[in-house]
N, C-alpha and C positions, 0 to 999 in steps of 0.2 A: 853690354859692358858690365863687368863685375865691379862691385864696390863694397867696401867694408862697412858694416853697420855697427855702431858702438853698442856695447853690451847694455847700456842704460836704456836705449831705444827698444832693443829686443825685449828687455825685461818689462817695459811699459806695455808693449803689445801683448806679451804673454800674460801679464796680470789682467789686462782688459779681457782677453779671450777666456781666461779661466773664470772671470766674474760673470760672463754670460751663462756659464753653466751652474750658477748659484740657484738655490731653490726658489724660483719665482712661480707662484701659483696664480693662474689667470682665473678670476672670478667673473662669471657672467650671470645674467638673470636666469638662464636655464640651468646653470651649474654653480650654485652659490658657495660651494666648497665649505659649508658649515657656517657661513655668514648669514645673518638675518637681514630682512628689510623691515621698514616700519611705515605705517600710514594711519593717520587719524584726521579728525577735522582740524585743518590748519597746519598740520605738521607732516613731514615726509622725509624718508631716507631710502634711497635705492639707486641702482645703477642707471644712469642716463647719459646722453651725449651733450648735456648743457655746458659742461666744462671739461672737455677731453684733456687728458694729461699726456700720456705717451701714445695711445692708440685712438680709439673712437669713443672712449667713455671715462667715467670716474664715478665715485660714490657721492651722489648729490645729497646734501642735507639742507632742508629748507623749512621755514616756519612762517606762517601768515601772522600769527600772534606770538611774537618773540618773547613777550613778557610771561605768558602762562603756558606756552607750548613745550613740547619735548619731541625731539626726533633723534634717532641714532640707530646704529647697527653694531652688532657684536658677534664675536666668535668665542665659543667655549672649548676648553680642553681639560685634560686631567691636571689636577692641581700641581703646580710647580713652585719651587722655593723662590721667594723674592730675592734672596741673597745670591741666587745663581743667574738672575737676569743679566745678560751680557750685551744685549742690543735691543733698542726700542726706538723706532723712528717712524715718521710719516710725512707725506706731502699734504698741504692744506691750501685752500683757496677761499677768498672772500670776494663776492661780487660787489661791484660799486653801486648796484641797484638796491642793495640792502639799506633799510631805513631804521634799523633798530637803534635804540637810544644810546647803547654803549658801542661806539664806533671802533673799539679796539678788539672786538670779538671775532674769532675764527673758530672753526670746529675744534673740539678738544679730543684728546686721546687719553684713555684711562685704563688702569689695571683693575679688574674685578677681583676683589679679594675674597677668600673663602669665608670670612666672617660677615659678609654682606656689605662691607664698606668698599669705597672706591678711592684710588689714588689718581688724581686728575691732573693732567698736564694741559696748560693753556699757554700758547706761545707768548702772549703779551707779558707775562710775568718774568720771562727770561729774555726776550728780544726787544720788548717795547712795542710801540705802535706798529701794527702789521700793515703791509701794503694791500692795495685792492686791485682786482682784475689782473692778478698775476699769481703764479704758484710760488709758495714758499716751502721750505723743507726744514724740519726740526729733528735733530738727534736729541732725544729727550734724556739720554744718560748724562747725568750731571746737571740737568735742568731743574726747575722749581716745580714742585707738585703741591696740591692741597688735598685734604682728606674729606670725603663726603659720605653721607649715609650712616653717620654715627648716631647712636642713641643719645637723646638730649641729656642723659645723665652724665655722659662723658664730657669732661671739661679740660681746659688747659691745652697743651700742644696737640693732644689727640682729639680735641673736640671738633665738631662739624665745621669744616671750612674756616678753621680758626688760625692755623699756623702754616706758613709756606716753608716747606722743607725739601731736602733731597730725599730720594728713595732710601738711601742708606740710613738717614736719620729717622725716617718713618718706621723702617723695619726695626731699628734698635729701640726707639722710644715707645712705639705704639703696638708693636707685635712681638716684643721681647726677642727680636732677631729671628723669629720663626714664622714670618709672614708667608702665606701661601696664596698663589695667584691661580684663579680659575678661568680667566678669560680676558679678552681685550675688547674695549668698546670705543668706537668713534661716534661722537654725539655733539649735540648743541643743547644746552640747558636754557635757563632763563637769561635773557640778555637785555631786558628793558623793552619798553613799548616800541612797536614797529614791526618790520619784517626782516627776515634774514634769508639769504641764499648763498650757498657756497658748496664746497666739496672736499673730500679727502681721497687720497690714492697712495699706492705703494706703502701700505701699512706693513711694517717689518719688525720682527722680534726674534730673539734667540735666547736660550738658556744654557748655562754651563759651557759657554764658548763654542756651541755648535754653529754650523752655517745658518745664518738668518733665513727665515722663511718670509718672503716678501709677497704680499697679496696685491696684485694689479687688477683693478676693476675695469672691465670692458663690456660693451654691449654684446659683442661677439668675440669668440676666441680668435686671435690672430693666426695667420697661417705659419708664421715663424716666431721664434722666441723674441720677446720684447726686452731689449737691454735696459738695465737700470741707468738713470742719468749719469751717475758717477762713472759707470763703465763706458758709456758713450763718450764722455769727455776724455777719459784716459786713452781710449782707442784712437780718438781723433788726434790727440797729442802725439801718439806714436806714429801714426800714418803721416802727419805733417812733417815730422822729423825725417822719415824715410824719403818723402818727396823732396825735401830740401837737400838731402844728401845726393839724391839722384841728379838734381839740377846742377849742383856744384861740380859733380864729376863730368857732366856733359860739356861744361864751359871750358874745361881744361884742354 
């Protein structure tokens, strides 16, 4: 039996389908796609199946000595203008088994600046106390950042970890509007005494309004494309609408 489908439902399904074609890069231990891993005494970052996100893995970040350790992974690229950053987001996870002193800590996402400094996003400063044993998502555009790796001689708003600002304010106040980005890093710094275990996934960024590149961390490359969470939700909404219309037509 034929039935009419409202344009809004067709549009939702079309948008979801087109989103599946977005530039999603699958990163696996055998094909790191430019990402690094890190391991030292008491600290580790690498792709594992400890906290799978969409498929069979994610980028786990753990530290046995959360006070003095460091663990993180990064990707480098040709310098890009900070003013042209148009998309910057990621998924993060904090295990309830973590015992670090600062219970508000989850993995951070930072921009590696060409002058050797970092603009660091930590969800706590924007969203408050993070949940544990569940995945969260942060769209960092418009979020709160702090600046790290600055020479001790720099003071005021641009001093090391001194002022919490937006990316636009950092670019204007600390880089004269000419800030250049050389890479992206997901990491955990000092969090206080204890241990930490968590993960990141779906690190995504774009410059100058281009289609975002999303990095999905898996143990093995999936046989089919892995849809992004937003695309899955949108597609489900469209399909539910179609199913509902079909049922209503049959009852007549």
